[in-house]
All heavy atoms as an XYZ file, in Angstrom:
822
protein
N      35.487     55.546     70.444
C      34.100     55.177     70.207
C      33.205     56.061     71.056
O      33.312     56.080     72.269
C      33.938     53.697     70.587
C      32.525     53.161     70.521
S      31.836     52.911     68.880
C      32.855     51.659     68.210
N      32.338     56.800     70.392
C      31.326     57.616     71.107
C      30.136     56.715     71.400
O      29.648     56.000     70.520
C      30.857     58.786     70.231
C      31.923     59.798     69.951
N      32.162     60.855     70.782
C      32.800     59.885     68.955
C      33.132     61.579     70.300
N      33.573     61.027     69.182
N      29.659     56.745     72.633
C      28.517     55.927     73.037
C      27.598     56.814     73.853
O      28.037     57.489     74.796
C      28.970     54.714     73.897
C      27.772     53.867     74.312
C      29.972     53.863     73.131
N      26.312     56.813     73.493
C      25.353     57.681     74.173
C      23.963     57.057     74.230
O      23.613     56.231     73.389
C      25.281     59.061     73.477
O      24.361     59.895     74.217
C      24.811     58.953     72.032
N      23.220     57.476     75.220
C      21.813     57.024     75.326
C      20.894     57.847     74.424
O      19.784     57.454     74.168
C      21.324     57.136     76.782
O      21.419     58.475     77.219
C      22.079     56.202     77.703
N      21.400     58.985     73.934
C      20.588     59.813     73.045
C      20.698     59.285     71.616
O      21.506     58.398     71.355
C      21.041     61.284     73.101
O      22.400     61.365     72.637
C      20.951     61.837     74.534
N      19.932     59.881     70.727
C      19.933     59.398     69.328
C      20.732     60.297     68.394
O      20.688     60.152     67.213
C      18.491     59.195     68.857
C      17.808     58.079     69.591
C      16.963     58.341     70.649
C      18.076     56.759     69.279
C      16.383     57.335     71.363
C      17.483     55.742     69.974
C      16.621     56.022     71.023
N      21.425     61.255     68.990
C      22.334     62.087     68.223
C      23.468     62.509     69.139
O      23.332     62.415     70.367
C      21.627     63.306     67.627
C      20.982     64.187     68.688
C      20.153     65.280     68.049
O      19.902     65.274     66.852
N      19.745     66.257     68.831
N      24.557     62.928     68.544
C      25.725     63.359     69.333
C      26.015     64.778     68.924
O      26.293     65.057     67.728
C      26.946     62.454     69.100
C      26.593     61.016     69.486
C      28.148     62.954     69.861
C      27.658     59.996     69.117
N      25.895     65.698     69.878
C      26.078     67.122     69.577
C      27.457     67.355     68.935
O      28.473     66.849     69.400
C      25.951     67.941     70.843
C      25.914     69.437     70.583
C      25.589     70.242     71.831
O      24.915     69.720     72.739
O      26.030     71.379     71.849
N      27.424     68.120     67.832
C      28.670     68.443     67.126
C      29.049     67.419     66.074
O      30.061     67.581     65.399
N      28.238     66.369     65.924
C      28.500     65.331     64.945
C      27.230     65.070     64.120
O      26.133     65.334     64.555
C      28.921     64.019     65.615
C      30.257     64.086     66.303
C      30.391     64.569     67.585
C      31.390     63.635     65.635
C      31.614     64.645     68.197
C      32.639     63.697     66.229
C      32.753     64.194     67.520
N      27.433     64.569     62.926
C      26.286     64.147     62.119
C      26.465     62.672     61.781
O      27.595     62.176     61.615
C      26.104     65.000     60.891
C      27.215     64.931     59.905
C      26.950     65.901     58.747
N      28.042     65.793     57.810
C      27.908     65.739     56.517
N      26.726     65.827     55.971
N      28.973     65.598     55.745
N      25.358     61.987     61.693
C      25.376     60.571     61.342
C      25.441     60.422     59.831
O      24.601     60.940     59.104
C      24.127     59.865     61.925
C      24.191     59.914     63.476
C      24.050     58.406     61.430
C      22.964     59.361     64.177
N      26.438     59.699     59.384
C      26.626     59.449     57.943
C      25.987     58.155     57.497
O      25.509     58.030     56.369
C      28.114     59.415     57.578
C      28.931     60.664     57.856
C      30.386     60.405     57.501
C      28.395     61.842     57.051
N      26.031     57.154     58.402
C      25.572     55.819     58.009
C      25.117     55.053     59.256
O      25.718     55.145     60.318
C      26.744     55.076     57.363
C      26.422     53.706     56.849
C      27.644     53.030     56.222
O      28.739     53.620     56.142
O      27.499     51.851     55.843
N      24.040     54.336     59.073
C      23.532     53.443     60.131
C      24.006     52.043     59.820
O      23.754     51.508     58.732
C      21.991     53.485     60.195
C      21.480     54.779     60.742
C      21.270     55.886     59.940
C      21.201     54.901     62.090
C      20.802     57.074     60.441
C      20.715     56.086     62.626
C      20.503     57.179     61.789
O      20.043     58.351     62.295
N      24.704     51.422     60.761
C      25.246     50.077     60.577
C      24.310     49.004     61.129
O      24.438     47.834     60.764
C      26.600     49.938     61.259
C      27.688     50.795     60.650
C      28.026     50.272     59.269
C      29.289     50.889     58.726
N      29.707     50.268     57.482
N      23.392     49.408     61.998
C      22.413     48.445     62.522
C      22.506     48.223     64.037
O      23.333     48.824     64.740
N      21.683     47.329     64.496
C      21.596     46.991     65.907
C      22.859     46.277     66.380
O      23.351     45.361     65.673
C      20.391     46.106     66.165
C      20.158     45.600     67.568
C      19.776     46.756     68.486
C      19.104     44.524     67.606
N      23.381     46.658     67.514
C      24.506     45.959     68.139
C      24.113     45.623     69.561
O      23.303     46.305     70.161
C      25.811     46.801     68.108
C      26.358     46.882     66.701
C      25.622     48.173     68.680
N      24.672     44.534     70.035
C      24.326     44.098     71.399
C      25.462     43.342     72.029
O      26.331     42.797     71.359
C      23.051     43.268     71.426
C      23.210     41.798     71.095
C      23.428     41.550     69.614
N      23.762     40.223     69.220
C      24.996     39.703     69.108
N      26.025     40.427     69.464
N      25.188     38.498     68.661
N      25.411     43.330     73.342
C      26.300     42.508     74.144
C      25.389     41.848     75.167
O      24.536     42.474     75.763
N      25.547     40.548     75.337
C      24.688     39.827     76.264
C      25.548     38.915     77.132
O      26.458     38.253     76.632
C      23.587     39.022     75.517
C      22.651     38.375     76.506
C      24.191     38.023     74.579
C      21.402     37.785     75.857
N      25.265     38.926     78.429
C      26.026     38.128     79.387
C      25.032     37.499     80.366
O      24.133     38.194     80.833
C      27.060     38.991     80.168
C      27.785     38.162     81.191
C      28.025     39.643     79.205
N      25.234     36.242     80.645
C      24.450     35.556     81.687
C      25.448     35.159     82.745
O      26.427     34.488     82.454
C      23.691     34.328     81.133
C      22.948     33.616     82.253
C      22.747     34.728     80.023
N      25.162     35.528     83.981
C      26.113     35.280     85.055
C      25.382     34.926     86.329
O      24.310     35.414     86.602
C      26.978     36.515     85.282
C      28.013     36.297     86.375
C      28.980     37.412     86.458
N      29.894     37.341     85.331
C      30.695     38.302     84.965
N      30.737     39.434     85.621
N      31.507     38.170     83.938
N      26.011     34.042     87.109
C      25.518     33.755     88.456
C      26.625     34.082     89.447
O      27.777     34.199     89.075
C      25.151     32.265     88.572
O      26.266     31.454     88.359
N      26.250     34.303     90.704
C      27.279     34.678     91.695
C      28.295     33.560     91.909
O      27.967     32.375     91.796
C      26.506     34.956     92.952
C      25.095     34.602     92.715
C      24.943     34.217     91.286
N      29.526     33.936     92.228
C      30.529     32.977     92.623
C      30.153     32.396     93.978
O      29.281     32.939     94.661
C      31.928     33.629     92.703
O      31.907     34.587     93.765
C      32.328     34.276     91.393
N      30.842     31.363     94.396
C      30.584     30.771     95.708
C      30.786     31.819     96.797
O      29.960     31.964     97.716
C      31.474     29.526     95.948
C      31.046     28.405     95.021
C      31.419     29.070     97.388
C      31.957     27.209     95.028
N      31.879     32.567     96.690
C      32.187     33.592     97.676
C      31.079     34.660     97.702
O      30.623     35.080     98.776
C      33.536     34.236     97.391
C      33.969     35.195     98.462
O      33.732     34.948     99.655
N      34.576     36.304     98.074
N      30.640     35.105     96.525
C      29.575     36.105     96.466
C      28.266     35.552     97.029
O      27.538     36.294     97.706
C      29.349     36.583     95.020
C      30.493     37.426     94.483
C      30.399     37.680     92.996
O      29.918     36.849     92.225
N      30.891     38.829     92.563
N      27.981     34.265     96.804
C      26.767     33.668     97.335
C      26.793     33.618     98.857
O      25.787     33.934     99.513
C      26.599     32.250     96.785
O      26.320     32.261     95.417
N      27.929     33.218     99.402
C      28.036     33.124    100.871
C      27.917     34.514    101.482
O      27.115     34.738    102.412
C      29.358     32.429    101.286
C      29.306     30.966    100.854
C      29.602     32.574    102.767
C      30.646     30.257    100.978
N      28.689     35.463    100.956
C      28.666     36.829    101.485
C      27.273     37.434    101.328
O      26.754     38.046    102.250
C      29.700     37.704    100.756
O      30.987     37.090    100.879
C      29.737     39.094    101.327
N      26.694     37.265    100.141
C      25.354     37.812     99.877
C      24.292     37.184    100.764
O      23.382     37.870    101.248
N      24.392     35.868    100.965
C      23.439     35.165    101.823
C      23.480     35.665    103.231
O      22.451     35.893    103.881
N      24.702     35.844    103.766
C      24.835     36.338    105.126
C      24.290     37.765    105.241
O      23.592     38.101    106.191
C      26.296     36.296    105.554
C      26.890     34.891    105.750
C      28.393     34.977    106.005
C      26.191     34.167    106.888
N      24.601     38.600    104.258
C      24.147     39.992    104.283
C      22.633     40.092    104.163
O      22.030     40.963    104.781
C      24.850     40.770    103.167
C      24.554     42.248    103.181
C      25.126     42.935    104.390
C      24.904     44.429    104.297
N      25.477     45.147    105.403
N      22.003     39.182    103.400
C      20.547     39.254    103.256
C      19.835     38.952    104.570
O      18.704     39.374    104.799
C      20.072     38.292    102.161
O      20.303     36.952    102.516
N      20.479     38.208    105.465
C      19.912     37.920    106.781
C      19.884     39.196    107.641
O      18.927     39.503    108.302
C      20.688     36.796    107.497
C      20.494     35.497    106.729
C      20.249     36.647    108.953
C      21.427     34.372    107.212
N      20.991     39.959    107.553
C      21.140     41.149    108.381
C      20.418     42.352    107.794
O      19.943     43.221    108.492
C      22.657     41.507    108.554
C      22.838     42.505    109.667
C      23.495     40.287    108.810
N      20.349     42.392    106.459
C      19.705     43.504    105.786
C      20.736     44.516    105.239
O      21.893     44.476    105.610
N      20.257     45.387    104.403
C      21.120     46.416    103.818
C      21.588     46.046    102.415
O      21.183     45.020    101.864
N      22.455     46.894    101.884
C      22.964     46.666    100.533
C      23.840     45.397    100.511
O      24.630     45.195    101.402
C      23.800     47.849    100.060
C      24.338     47.636     98.650
C      25.196     48.775     98.172
O      25.269     49.840     98.830
O      25.838     48.606     97.111
N      23.652     44.620     99.485
C      24.446     43.383     99.330
C      25.558     43.681     98.317
O      25.379     43.522     97.120
C      23.560     42.198     98.906
C      22.418     42.014     99.893
C      24.393     40.938     98.752
C      21.381     40.990     99.482
N      26.678     44.141     98.847
C      27.797     44.586     97.992
C      28.322     43.507     97.061
O      28.710     43.808     95.947
N      28.324     42.250     97.512
C      28.810     41.175     96.660
C      27.954     41.039     95.406
O      28.485     40.813     94.287
C      28.836     39.842     97.419
N      26.650     41.188     95.532
C      25.770     41.090     94.375
C      25.875     42.364     93.509
O      25.796     42.283     92.280
C      24.324     40.872     94.790
C      24.074     39.500     95.422
C      22.957     39.273     96.180
C      24.948     38.440     95.240
C      22.668     38.020     96.743
C      24.739     37.198     95.800
C      23.579     36.993     96.547
O      23.321     35.771     97.092
N      26.041     43.500     94.152
C      26.241     44.745     93.412
C      27.487     44.636     92.530
O      27.453     45.002     91.365
C      26.364     45.943     94.366
O      25.195     46.031     95.172
C      26.556     47.257     93.611
N      28.540     44.102     93.098
C      29.799     43.928     92.350
C      29.580     42.981     91.168
O      30.027     43.246     90.039
C      30.849     43.335     93.273
C      32.184     43.058     92.593
C      33.188     42.379     93.501
O      33.005     42.362     94.740
O      34.174     41.861     92.965
N      28.843     41.881     91.386
C      28.584     40.924     90.329
C      27.791     41.594     89.199
O      28.101     41.455     88.004
C      27.810     39.734     90.841
C      27.465     38.717     89.766
S      26.140     37.575     90.187
C      24.690     38.612     90.101
N      26.771     42.374     89.562
C      25.954     43.058     88.557
C      26.753     44.077     87.781
O      26.602     44.188     86.558
C      24.739     43.710     89.223
S      23.545     42.521     89.865
N      27.614     44.817     88.460
C      28.437     45.808     87.788
C      29.427     45.136     86.799
O      29.599     45.629     85.693
C      29.201     46.685     88.793
C      29.958     47.823     88.171
C      29.109     48.749     87.339
O      27.975     49.055     87.722
O      29.590     49.179     86.254
N      30.003     44.051     87.202
C      30.890     43.307     86.307
C      30.146     42.811     85.084
O      30.656     42.862     83.947
C      31.517     42.099     87.028
C      32.494     42.468     88.103
C      32.870     41.267     88.980
O      32.249     40.202     88.935
N      33.891     41.461     89.789
N      28.922     42.342     85.271
C      28.105     41.831     84.171
C      27.718     42.957     83.221
O      27.821     42.797     82.001
C      26.854     41.125     84.721
O      27.247     40.143     85.677
C      26.066     40.438     83.628
N      27.309     44.090     83.750
C      26.956     45.246     82.888
C      28.202     45.697     82.098
O      28.097     45.992     80.897
C      26.434     46.407     83.735
C      24.979     46.231     84.164
C      24.454     47.510     84.781
N      25.153     47.839     86.027
C      24.808     47.417     87.228
N      23.784     46.619     87.350
N      25.501     47.769     88.293
N      29.342     45.749     82.746
C      30.585     46.175     82.079
C      30.946     45.234     80.944
O      31.296     45.675     79.838
C      31.715     46.263     83.101
C      32.975     46.878     82.524
O      32.906     48.004     82.019
O      34.018     46.200     82.576
N      30.836     43.942     81.196
C      31.148     42.969     80.135
C      30.168     43.056     78.970
O      30.591     43.039     77.809
C      31.140     41.549     80.717
C      31.593     40.505     79.718
C      31.619     39.111     80.300
O      31.373     38.882     81.468
N      31.893     38.125     79.442
N      28.897     43.222     79.253
C      27.887     43.370     78.178
C      28.163     44.619     77.349
O      28.057     44.606     76.117
C      26.481     43.395     78.765
N      28.513     45.718     78.023
C      28.830     46.980     77.344
C      30.023     46.782     76.411
O      29.956     47.180     75.222
C      29.166     48.048     78.392
C      29.653     49.349     77.823
C      28.773     50.345     77.408
C      31.024     49.584     77.666
C      29.224     51.539     76.881
C      31.483     50.769     77.126
C      30.585     51.754     76.734
O      31.032     52.918     76.214
N      31.088     46.170     76.904
C      32.268     45.966     76.068
C      31.994     45.009     74.893
O      32.527     45.215     73.792
C      33.439     45.491     76.903
C      34.045     46.619     77.678
N      33.572     47.006     78.909
C      35.040     47.489     77.391
C      34.262     48.046     79.344
N      35.164     48.348     78.427
N      31.145     44.037     75.074
C      30.756     43.147     73.955
C      29.976     43.941     72.907
O      30.154     43.739     71.713
C      29.939     41.962     74.470
C      30.786     40.938     75.182
C      29.988     39.686     75.556
O      28.837     39.523     75.077
O      30.511     38.880     76.350
N      29.094     44.833     73.355
C      28.335     45.652     72.416
C      29.291     46.563     71.601
O      29.163     46.653     70.375
C      27.325     46.529     73.153
C      26.582     47.487     72.244
S      25.658     48.771     73.144
C      26.997     49.689     73.913
N      30.237     47.202     72.277
C      31.213     48.067     71.595
C      32.004     47.257     70.577
O      32.184     47.691     69.436
C      32.132     48.782     72.606
C      33.292     49.463     71.901
C      31.325     49.816     73.423
N      32.441     46.075     70.949
C      33.202     45.229     70.012
C      32.368     44.852     68.799
O      32.849     44.840     67.674
C      33.720     43.963     70.701
C      34.624     43.120     69.811
C      35.839     43.890     69.293
O      36.599     44.438     70.077
N      36.024     43.959     67.991
N      31.070     44.592     69.023
C      30.157     44.277     67.918
C      30.107     45.472     66.949
O      30.126     45.290     65.723
C      28.775     43.953     68.501
C      27.812     43.418     67.502
N      26.492     43.235     67.809
C      27.920     43.038     66.216
C      25.850     42.775     66.758
N      26.731     42.643     65.767
N      30.017     46.693     67.495
C      29.974     47.884     66.653
C      31.282     48.064     65.871
O      31.258     48.406     64.687
C      29.717     49.132     67.519
N      32.399     47.830     66.520
C      33.717     47.922     65.842
C      33.760     46.925     64.686
O      34.213     47.244     63.592
C      34.855     47.699     66.853
C      36.187     47.457     66.121
C      34.969     48.824     67.845
N      33.275     45.718     64.936
C      33.254     44.685     63.905
C      32.435     45.080     62.699
O      32.706     44.646     61.574
C      32.737     43.332     64.452
C      33.665     42.714     65.488
O      34.845     43.150     65.588
O      33.203     41.819     66.208
N      31.411     45.928     62.909
C      30.575     46.399     61.806
C      31.145     47.637     61.120
O      30.584     48.117     60.132
C      29.153     46.718     62.303
C      28.321     45.532     62.761
C      26.967     46.030     63.290
C      28.110     44.527     61.636
N      32.239     48.191     61.658
C      32.864     49.356     61.072
C      32.286     50.689     61.579
O      32.493     51.724     60.972
N      31.593     50.659     62.698
C      31.023     51.871     63.286
C      32.068     52.595     64.135
O      33.018     51.984     64.618
C      29.800     51.514     64.135
N      31.845     53.897     64.356
C      32.683     54.630     65.264
C      31.864     55.302     66.373
O      32.378     56.133     67.121
C      33.549     55.675     64.520
C      32.725     56.752     63.831
O      31.493     56.684     63.801
N      33.396     57.717     63.257
N      30.595     54.923     66.466
C      29.715     55.435     67.526
C      28.529     54.506     67.699
O      28.191     53.716     66.789
C      29.250     56.858     67.210
N      27.914     54.592     68.872
C      26.679     53.858     69.146
C      25.716     54.844     69.792
O      26.044     55.512     70.756
C      26.903     52.667     70.104
C      27.993     51.746     69.588
C      25.583     51.891     70.307
C      28.456     50.698     70.577
N      24.490     54.923     69.236
C      23.490     55.826     69.775
C      22.312     55.004     70.318
O      22.114     53.857     69.964
C      22.999     56.814     68.698
C      24.115     57.738     68.282
C      22.378     56.130     67.511
N      21.583     55.650     71.215
C      20.367     55.047     71.778
C      20.624     53.819     72.610
O      19.804     52.887     72.630
N      21.733     53.757     73.353
C      22.024     52.518     74.088
C      21.072     52.372     75.279
O      20.599     53.330     75.871
C      23.479     52.377     74.530
C      23.799     53.271     75.707
C      24.455     52.573     73.404
C      24.905     52.663     76.585
N      20.805     51.127     75.582
C      19.935     50.754     76.693
C      20.492     49.503     77.331
O      21.211     48.734     76.709
C      18.505     50.493     76.236
C      17.812     51.637     75.536
C      17.453     52.736     76.521
N      16.705     53.804     75.913
C      17.256     54.914     75.418
N      18.551     55.057     75.378
N      16.498     55.881     74.905
N      20.100     49.276     78.577
C      20.390     48.042     79.302
C      19.069     47.369     79.634
O      18.074     48.043     79.893
C      21.122     48.304     80.616
C      22.572     48.645     80.493
C      23.002     49.973     80.492
C      23.552     47.666     80.405
C      24.345     50.296     80.407
C      24.894     47.984     80.309
C      25.281     49.296     80.310
O      26.589     49.610     80.232
N      19.108     46.055     79.656
C      17.957     45.300     80.108
C      18.498     44.130     80.911
O      19.567     43.594     80.593
C      17.153     44.774     78.910
C      15.816     44.160     79.295
O      15.280     44.532     80.373
O      15.310     43.311     78.563
N      17.809     43.735     81.930
C      18.255     42.616     82.772
C      17.071     41.766     83.156
O      15.943     42.276     83.334
C      18.970     43.126     84.026
N      17.298     40.470     83.276
C      16.255     39.562     83.741
C      16.894     38.312     84.329
O      18.055     38.028     84.089
C      15.341     39.172     82.570
O      16.087     38.512     81.559
N      16.107     37.618     85.099
C      16.579     36.382     85.683
C      16.315     35.273     84.666
O      15.183     35.120     84.183
C      15.838     36.097     87.005
C      16.379     34.876     87.704
C      15.688     34.668     89.064
O      14.468     34.486     89.058
O      16.400     34.667     90.068
N      17.338     34.516     84.331
C      17.197     33.430     83.341
C      16.729     32.165     84.054
O      15.704     31.573     83.702
C      18.519     33.182     82.583
C      18.382     32.037     81.636
C      18.962     34.440     81.879
N      17.488     31.756     85.012
C      17.102     30.652     85.918
C      17.451     31.120     87.324
O      18.096     32.161     87.485
C      17.874     29.328     85.598
C      17.469     28.778     84.250
C      19.366     29.521     85.667
N      17.012     30.402     88.303
C      17.262     30.829     89.671
C      18.739     31.151     89.898
O      19.610     30.374     89.558
C      16.816     29.726     90.647
O      15.447     29.452     90.398
C      16.987     30.185     92.084
N      18.978     32.352     90.376
C      20.316     32.877     90.729
C      21.222     33.132     89.540
O      22.433     33.234     89.671
C      20.996     31.961     91.749
C      20.171     31.834     93.046
C      20.851     31.065     94.111
N      22.131     31.566     94.514
C      22.346     32.585     95.346
N      21.351     33.273     95.832
N      23.580     32.954     95.665
N      20.651     33.225     88.338
C      21.440     33.601     87.142
C      20.753     34.799     86.480
O      19.563     34.778     86.233
C      21.477     32.467     86.140
O      22.270     31.396     86.636
N      21.549     35.819     86.224
C      21.015     37.066     85.670
C      21.564     37.268     84.262
O      22.741     37.077     84.007
C      21.420     38.246     86.546
O      20.912     38.031     87.865
C      20.883     39.546     86.008
N      20.690     37.668     83.382
C      21.047     38.031     81.996
C      21.077     39.547     81.933
O      20.127     40.216     82.362
C      20.002     37.501     81.004
C      20.176     38.083     79.632
C      18.886     38.065     78.814
O      17.802     38.265     79.381
O      19.013     37.882     77.603
N      22.133     40.100     81.384
C      22.227     41.540     81.133
C      22.443     41.727     79.651
O      23.353     41.117     79.073
C      23.331     42.199     81.959
C      23.479     43.662     81.548
C      23.074     42.090     83.428
N      21.610     42.549     79.057
C      21.704     42.869     77.641
C      21.962     44.356     77.514
O      21.286     45.166     78.158
C      20.374     42.525     76.948
C      20.168     42.997     75.510
C      21.148     42.302     74.581
C      18.733     42.754     75.070
N      22.974     44.704     76.734
C      23.266     46.116     76.415
C      23.153     46.243     74.910
O      23.762     45.466     74.179
C      24.679     46.454     76.907
S      25.111     48.207     76.718
N      22.338     47.201     74.429
C      22.094     47.279     73.014
C      21.955     48.735     72.567
O      21.675     49.631     73.369
C      20.871     46.470     72.606
C      19.593     46.937     73.242
C      18.746     47.806     72.573
C      19.233     46.499     74.511
C      17.571     48.243     73.163
C      18.052     46.936     75.118
C      17.225     47.795     74.447
O      16.062     48.210     75.017
N      22.156     48.949     71.292
C      22.030     50.277     70.701
C      22.160     50.183     69.183
O      22.164     49.080     68.628
N      22.274     51.323     68.541
C      22.397     51.405     67.078
C      23.809     51.859     66.731
O      24.246     52.939     67.151
C      21.370     52.364     66.479
O      20.071     51.920     66.849
C      21.487     52.412     64.945
N      24.509     51.050     65.974
C      25.868     51.374     65.522
C      25.766     52.310     64.363
O      24.967     52.093     63.421
C      26.618     50.091     65.125
N      26.565     53.371     64.393
C      26.542     54.378     63.339
C      27.989     54.821     62.993
O      28.909     54.592     63.766
C      25.715     55.618     63.743
C      24.265     55.263     63.941
C      26.285     56.275     65.000
N      28.086     55.460     61.845
C      29.332     56.145     61.468
C      29.019     57.642     61.543
O      28.032     58.099     60.963
C      29.795     55.748     60.059
C      31.006     56.557     59.645
C      30.093     54.256     59.986
N      29.845     58.350     62.313
C      29.640     59.795     62.480
C      30.864     60.546     62.018
O      31.911     60.011     61.871
C      29.337     60.154     63.961
C      30.510     59.716     64.858
C      28.028     59.551     64.429
C      30.403     60.185     66.315
N      30.612     61.852     61.750
C      31.734     62.776     61.475
C      31.436     64.091     62.155
O      30.258     64.465     62.329
C      31.972     62.951     59.965
C      31.024     63.841     59.268
C      31.384     64.114     57.836
O      32.365     63.555     57.316
O      30.670     64.910     57.189
N      32.469     64.792     62.523
C      32.344     66.084     63.181
C      31.723     67.091     62.185
O      32.110     67.133     61.031
C      33.686     66.577     63.686
C      33.603     67.801     64.599
C      34.908     68.131     65.262
N      35.327     67.183     66.257
C      34.853     67.063     67.498
N      33.872     67.867     67.876
N      35.315     66.206     68.335
N      30.763     67.870     62.690
C      30.165     68.902     61.860
C      31.175     70.043     61.698
O      31.931     70.330     62.618
C      28.882     69.433     62.488
C      27.777     68.410     62.476
C      26.507     68.911     63.151
O      26.576     69.874     63.964
O      25.438     68.358     62.878
N      31.162     70.632     60.536
C      32.075     71.763     60.285
C      31.389     73.076     60.517
O      30.271     73.304     60.308
C      32.610     71.691     58.821
C      33.619     72.790     58.575
C      33.192     70.356     58.571
């Protein structure tokens, strides 16, 4: 699966647009991440426990988006973007979205 933030993939041409695909995940920190993050926020600096949680959430949203594209019969996704927002206190929503397409190598 080719995935890119651009709207074309060098060396390939788009044959068909399958439509919008997305992966969405809402996650809150585990108890361990909350305790570690809370202690770190008192001292200052990067809060690694929260960074880890955010990275896991982005990864899961990305994989859900790719699966959505596979389900539509696409072999690539162009124009991908991420968006994140707080849903409720201490819960973050991460959305990964793009356009599912069918591509072929240019001759």
